[in-house]
N, C-alpha and C positions, 0 to 999 in steps of 0.2 A: 051439354056435357063439356067439361074442360079437358083439353088434351094436355098431357104432361110430356115433357121432353124426357125420354128414357135414355138418351145418349150417355149421360154421366153415370147413371145407374148401371147401364150395360158395360161401360168401361170398367167400373169398379168390380163388378161381378166377373168380368173376363180376366182382370188382373189377378183377382183372388183364385180363380180356377187355374190360371197359368202357373201361379206360384205353388199351388197345391200339387199340381201335376209334376212340376220340376222337383219337388221334394221326394218323389219316388226314387230318384237317383241317390244312392248311399253317400257318394262323395259330396254332392250338393247339400245333403242334410247335415253332414259333418261340418262343412264350411259355414253354413248358416248357423249352426249351433255355436261354433266358436265366435262368430260375429255378434250374435245375440248376447253371449256371455261378456264379451269385451264392452259392448255398448251398455249393458246393464251395470257393469263395474264403473264405467265412466259416469253414468247418470247418478249412481249411488254416491260417488265421490262428490259430484257437484252438489247434490242435495245435502250432504253432510258438511260440506265446506263452502257455503255460498260466499262468504266474505273473501276467501282466498281467490276464488274464481273471479269475483267482482274486481278485486285489486289487480289481477292479471289483465283483465279487460281494460281497466282504467289506464294502466301503464302502457299497454299496447296502443290505446287511443292517444295518449300523450305523445308517444314516439311518432305516431303517424302525423299528428298535428304539427310537431316540431319539424318533421321532414318536409311536410307540405309548405310550411312557413319558409324554411331554408331554400327550397326549390323556387318559391315565389320570389324571394330576395335575389337569388342567383339570376333568374330571368329578368328581373328589373335591372340588375347591374349590367347584364349583357345588352339589354335594350338601350341603356344609357350610353354604353361604349359604342354601340353601332351608330347611334345618333351623333356622338362626338366625331366618329370616323367620317360620317357623311358631311359634317361641317368642315372638317379639316382637309378633306380630299381636294376641294377646289382651291384652297389656299396653297397646298403643296404643289398642285398642278401649276398654279400661277408662278410660284417660286422657281419651279423647274424650267418653265418657259423663259422667265427672266434670266436665269442662269445660262441657259442655252443661248439666248440672244446676246448676252454679254460676252460669252466665249466666241460666238460666231462673229460678232463685230470686232473683237480683238484680233481674231485670226484674219479677218478681212483687212483690218488696218495694218497688221504686220505684213501681209502679202502686198498691199498697196505700197507700204514704205519700202519693201524690198524692190518692187518694180520701179518705183520712182528713184530709189537710190541707184539702181543699175543703169537707168537712163542718164542720170547725172554723171555717172562715170564714163558713159559712152560719149556724151557731149563734152 
């Protein structure tokens, strides 16, 4: 004898029983009635106007595709700029070091010239 898994059947029957019991409440029945009417209206509209719905879905898909493409291009651009920044940073660091060294040497030479000049005045 083959054993059948009764789990899903039990879940479905339990859900149906729970739904039926919840409909004993008047407010719940009214809300459900409104929701069923709205859903029926929307389904009827879709069935009567499939071309319009298809066009809306197509336009939305196009917008999404365009947005994804733009975001992809933006990410690529930012990645390129970050890479450029990585390449430029060592060059800028070297230039700053050279500039600092040049100013430091100039200051040292001026200080030395002042000291030597003072000593010449003393002698």
